[in-house]
C-alpha positions as YAML, in Angstrom:
chain: A
units: angstrom
residues:
- id: 1
  name: MET
  ca: [3.10, -20.55, 11.23]
- id: 2
  name: ALA
  ca: [1.93, -18.11, 14.24]
- id: 3
  name: SER
  ca: [-1.41, -16.90, 12.19]
- id: 4
  name: LEU
  ca: [-2.50, -20.87, 11.76]
- id: 5
  name: VAL
  ca: [-2.29, -21.08, 15.55]
- id: 6
  name: ASN
  ca: [-3.69, -17.90, 16.88]
- id: 7
  name: ARG
  ca: [-7.04, -18.17, 14.99]
- id: 8
  name: SER
  ca: [-9.69, -17.12, 17.42]
- id: 9
  name: GLY
  ca: [-13.19, -17.09, 17.84]
- id: 10
  name: PRO
  ca: [-15.72, -19.82, 17.24]
- id: 11
  name: VAL
  ca: [-15.97, -19.48, 13.40]
- id: 12
  name: SER
  ca: [-12.33, -20.30, 13.15]
- id: 13
  name: ARG
  ca: [-13.02, -24.10, 14.72]
- id: 14
  name: TYR
  ca: [-15.25, -24.80, 11.76]
- id: 15
  name: GLY
  ca: [-15.04, -25.83, 8.05]
- id: 16
  name: THR
  ca: [-16.15, -23.52, 5.36]
- id: 17
  name: ALA
  ca: [-19.79, -23.25, 4.19]
- id: 18
  name: ALA
  ca: [-18.68, -24.73, 1.08]
- id: 19
  name: GLY
  ca: [-16.69, -27.49, 2.75]
- id: 20
  name: THR
  ca: [-19.66, -28.72, 4.61]
- id: 21
  name: GLY
  ca: [-21.60, -28.60, 2.04]
- id: 22
  name: ALA
  ca: [-19.54, -30.69, -0.21]
- id: 23
  name: LEU
  ca: [-19.27, -33.10, 2.60]
- id: 24
  name: ALA
  ca: [-23.00, -33.50, 2.52]
- id: 25
  name: VAL
  ca: [-23.03, -33.79, -1.13]
- id: 26
  name: LEU
  ca: [-20.83, -36.80, -0.83]
- id: 27
  name: LEU
  ca: [-22.84, -38.30, 1.88]
- id: 28
  name: LEU
  ca: [-26.47, -37.68, 0.14]
- id: 29
  name: VAL
  ca: [-25.37, -38.93, -2.88]
- id: 30
  name: GLY
  ca: [-23.04, -41.99, -1.75]
- id: 31
  name: ILE
  ca: [-25.97, -43.38, 0.85]
- id: 32
  name: CYS
  ca: [-29.26, -42.33, -1.02]
- id: 33
  name: GLY
  ca: [-28.10, -43.18, -4.51]
- id: 34
  name: SER
  ca: [-26.50, -46.23, -3.26]
- id: 35
  name: PRO
  ca: [-27.50, -49.90, -5.08]
- id: 36
  name: ALA
  ca: [-28.75, -50.77, -1.46]
- id: 37
  name: TYR
  ca: [-30.80, -47.64, -0.62]
- id: 38
  name: THR
  ca: [-32.38, -47.51, -4.21]
- id: 39
  name: GLY
  ca: [-33.32, -50.95, -4.18]
- id: 40
  name: TRP
  ca: [-35.10, -50.40, -0.42]
- id: 41
  name: ALA
  ca: [-36.61, -47.73, -1.94]
- id: 42
  name: VAL
  ca: [-37.90, -49.17, -4.85]
- id: 43
  name: THR
  ca: [-39.20, -52.66, -3.05]
- id: 44
  name: LEU
  ca: [-40.05, -52.06, 0.32]
- id: 45
  name: THR
  ca: [-42.06, -48.79, 0.15]
- id: 46
  name: ASN
  ca: [-45.71, -47.82, -0.36]
- id: 47
  name: PRO
  ca: [-45.77, -45.76, -3.40]
- id: 48
  name: GLU
  ca: [-49.12, -44.12, -2.58]
- id: 49
  name: SER
  ca: [-47.40, -41.97, 0.48]
- id: 50
  name: ALA
  ca: [-45.55, -39.02, 0.99]
- id: 51
  name: GLY
  ca: [-42.90, -40.35, 2.65]
- id: 52
  name: ALA
  ca: [-41.99, -43.06, 0.00]
- id: 53
  name: PHE
  ca: [-42.36, -40.94, -2.60]
- id: 54
  name: TYR
  ca: [-39.29, -38.94, -0.60]
- id: 55
  name: ALA
  ca: [-37.42, -42.03, -0.65]
- id: 56
  name: ARG
  ca: [-37.74, -42.55, -3.89]
- id: 57
  name: LEU
  ca: [-36.68, -39.11, -4.90]
- id: 58
  name: LEU
  ca: [-33.64, -39.47, -2.58]
- id: 59
  name: ALA
  ca: [-32.79, -42.13, -4.69]
- id: 60
  name: TRP
  ca: [-32.61, -40.24, -7.85]
- id: 61
  name: PRO
  ca: [-29.06, -40.14, -8.47]
- id: 62
  name: ALA
  ca: [-28.73, -43.84, -8.36]
- id: 63
  name: TRP
  ca: [-24.94, -45.07, -9.10]
- id: 64
  name: ARG
  ca: [-24.23, -48.77, -10.10]
- id: 65
  name: LEU
  ca: [-21.12, -50.83, -9.04]
- id: 66
  name: ASP
  ca: [-21.49, -52.42, -12.41]
- id: 67
  name: ALA
  ca: [-23.16, -51.44, -15.89]
- id: 68
  name: ASP
  ca: [-25.68, -54.11, -15.73]
- id: 69
  name: GLY
  ca: [-26.40, -54.30, -19.64]
- id: 70
  name: GLN
  ca: [-26.86, -50.70, -20.13]
- id: 71
  name: ALA
  ca: [-25.21, -49.20, -23.37]
- id: 72
  name: GLY
  ca: [-22.22, -47.12, -22.49]
- id: 73
  name: GLY
  ca: [-21.23, -49.13, -19.95]
- id: 74
  name: LEU
  ca: [-20.49, -48.25, -16.09]
- id: 75
  name: PHE
  ca: [-19.57, -44.55, -17.02]
- id: 76
  name: ALA
  ca: [-22.91, -43.96, -18.34]
- id: 77
  name: ALA
  ca: [-24.41, -45.62, -15.94]
- id: 78
  name: ASP
  ca: [-23.53, -43.71, -13.21]
- id: 79
  name: LEU
  ca: [-22.59, -40.42, -15.30]
- id: 80
  name: ARG
  ca: [-25.72, -38.52, -13.47]
- id: 81
  name: ALA
  ca: [-24.42, -39.28, -10.03]
- id: 82
  name: VAL
  ca: [-20.88, -38.46, -10.68]
- id: 83
  name: LEU
  ca: [-22.20, -35.15, -12.46]
- id: 84
  name: LEU
  ca: [-24.11, -33.89, -9.46]
- id: 85
  name: VAL
  ca: [-21.20, -34.47, -7.25]
- id: 86
  name: VAL
  ca: [-18.67, -32.71, -9.25]
- id: 87
  name: LEU
  ca: [-21.22, -29.94, -10.35]
- id: 88
  name: ALA
  ca: [-22.84, -29.28, -6.61]
- id: 89
  name: VAL
  ca: [-19.12, -28.95, -5.32]
- id: 90
  name: ALA
  ca: [-18.16, -26.29, -7.89]
- id: 91
  name: LEU
  ca: [-21.36, -24.54, -7.49]
- id: 92
  name: LEU
  ca: [-20.60, -24.60, -3.79]
- id: 93
  name: TYR
  ca: [-17.48, -22.92, -4.01]
- id: 94
  name: LEU
  ca: [-18.65, -20.67, -6.78]
- id: 95
  name: LEU
  ca: [-21.94, -19.65, -5.52]
- id: 96
  name: PRO
  ca: [-21.17, -18.04, -1.63]
- id: 97
  name: ALA
  ca: [-18.38, -15.96, -2.71]
- id: 98
  name: ALA
  ca: [-20.57, -13.32, -4.04]
- id: 99
  name: GLN
  ca: [-23.56, -13.98, -1.68]
- id: 100
  name: VAL
  ca: [-22.05, -14.07, 1.34]
- id: 101
  name: ALA
  ca: [-20.01, -10.90, 0.71]
- id: 102
  name: ARG
  ca: [-23.08, -8.81, 0.38]
- id: 103
  name: VAL
  ca: [-25.21, -10.58, 2.85]
- id: 104
  name: PRO
  ca: [-23.15, -11.95, 5.51]
- id: 105
  name: GLY
  ca: [-25.01, -14.36, 7.73]
- id: 106
  name: PRO
  ca: [-26.90, -18.20, 8.15]
- id: 107
  name: VAL
  ca: [-29.73, -16.81, 5.57]
- id: 108
  name: SER
  ca: [-27.58, -16.51, 2.83]
- id: 109
  name: GLN
  ca: [-25.30, -19.79, 3.50]
- id: 110
  name: PHE
  ca: [-28.68, -21.54, 3.57]
- id: 111
  name: PHE
  ca: [-29.69, -20.39, 0.21]
- id: 112
  name: SER
  ca: [-26.72, -20.50, -1.30]
- id: 113
  name: GLY
  ca: [-26.12, -24.19, -0.60]
- id: 114
  name: TRP
  ca: [-29.89, -24.77, -1.69]
- id: 115
  name: ALA
  ca: [-29.66, -22.94, -5.03]
- id: 116
  name: ALA
  ca: [-26.35, -24.89, -5.53]
- id: 117
  name: TYR
  ca: [-27.76, -28.21, -5.24]
- id: 118
  name: VAL
  ca: [-30.94, -27.16, -7.69]
- id: 119
  name: LEU
  ca: [-28.65, -25.83, -10.22]
- id: 120
  name: ALA
  ca: [-26.42, -28.96, -9.88]
- id: 121
  name: GLY
  ca: [-29.04, -31.56, -10.07]
- id: 122
  name: GLY
  ca: [-30.60, -29.77, -13.33]
- id: 123
  name: LEU
  ca: [-27.51, -29.19, -14.99]
- id: 124
  name: ALA
  ca: [-26.05, -33.00, -14.39]
- id: 125
  name: ALA
  ca: [-29.42, -34.34, -15.59]
- id: 126
  name: VAL
  ca: [-29.06, -32.18, -18.64]
- id: 127
  name: LEU
  ca: [-25.42, -33.01, -19.36]
- id: 128
  name: ALA
  ca: [-26.36, -36.88, -18.34]
- id: 129
  name: ALA
  ca: [-28.91, -37.07, -20.99]
- id: 130
  name: LEU
  ca: [-26.75, -35.35, -23.73]
- id: 131
  name: LEU
  ca: [-23.75, -37.28, -23.14]
- id: 132
  name: GLY
  ca: [-25.21, -40.66, -22.50]
- id: 133
  name: PRO
  ca: [-25.93, -43.51, -24.66]
- id: 134
  name: ALA
  ca: [-28.96, -42.34, -26.33]
- id: 135
  name: PRO
  ca: [-29.02, -38.24, -26.63]
- id: 136
  name: SER
  ca: [-31.81, -36.61, -27.22]
- id: 137
  name: LEU
  ca: [-32.62, -33.28, -26.69]
- id: 138
  name: LEU
  ca: [-36.44, -33.96, -25.49]
- id: 139
  name: GLY
  ca: [-34.92, -36.41, -22.89]
- id: 140
  name: ALA
  ca: [-32.52, -33.40, -22.04]
- id: 141
  name: LEU
  ca: [-35.40, -31.01, -21.62]
- id: 142
  name: GLN
  ca: [-37.54, -33.64, -19.44]
- id: 143
  name: ASP
  ca: [-34.77, -35.17, -17.34]
- id: 144
  name: ALA
  ca: [-33.77, -31.20, -16.59]
- id: 145
  name: SER
  ca: [-37.28, -30.76, -14.99]
- id: 146
  name: THR
  ca: [-36.68, -34.00, -12.66]
- id: 147
  name: GLY
  ca: [-33.19, -32.90, -11.61]
- id: 148
  name: ALA
  ca: [-34.08, -29.69, -10.64]
- id: 149
  name: GLY
  ca: [-37.03, -30.97, -9.22]
- id: 150
  name: TYR
  ca: [-34.50, -33.37, -7.44]
- id: 151
  name: GLY
  ca: [-32.41, -30.40, -6.36]
- id: 152
  name: PHE
  ca: [-35.27, -28.19, -5.05]
- id: 153
  name: LEU
  ca: [-36.89, -30.86, -2.88]
- id: 154
  name: THR
  ca: [-33.55, -31.99, -1.00]
- id: 155
  name: GLY
  ca: [-31.52, -29.00, -1.49]
- id: 156
  name: TRP
  ca: [-32.46, -27.86, 2.03]
- id: 157
  name: ILE
  ca: [-30.18, -30.70, 3.22]
- id: 158
  name: ILE
  ca: [-27.33, -28.85, 1.54]
- id: 159
  name: GLY
  ca: [-28.45, -25.63, 2.46]
- id: 160
  name: ILE
  ca: [-28.52, -26.93, 6.63]
- id: 161
  name: ALA
  ca: [-24.85, -28.39, 6.23]
- id: 162
  name: SER
  ca: [-23.48, -25.41, 4.86]
- id: 163
  name: LEU
  ca: [-24.93, -23.20, 7.64]
- id: 164
  name: GLY
  ca: [-22.36, -22.01, 10.48]
- id: 165
  name: GLY
  ca: [-18.95, -22.38, 8.09]
- id: 166
  name: ARG
  ca: [-16.84, -19.69, 7.19]
- id: 167
  name: ALA
  ca: [-17.58, -18.42, 3.91]
...
């Protein structure tokens, strides 16, 4: 019990890098994948601008509250978002352990968080395409590039959230 009370130093007040990154993943997918945000991104943005492109990109892991007639039901409709969260959190906990030990510091935490999200985006897209209602290898490969692109362009948010935490 004394070791919990006598923790010292500025780092002990913060959570782990993986924990803060996981919270950022939940918030990013929860907010930007929500039906309200995805509806706004599709209808109220100018598709010819960079801002609108990014707003629509943030909505990629869309989840729904109802299946809306999709084959496979609600689980199939939300599979990509669920897999993205699960894989991103798992990779956030797996990747930094080896990276931070070799190269301590915030740069390693940032790139580990970013890389975890890129990998999670690509893997979630592939698995959702293969486990979804109409699996195809071509669709899985096309979705993998979309998911990895999403992770690359939005993973910096997770990387920043991973900064400053304990390894």
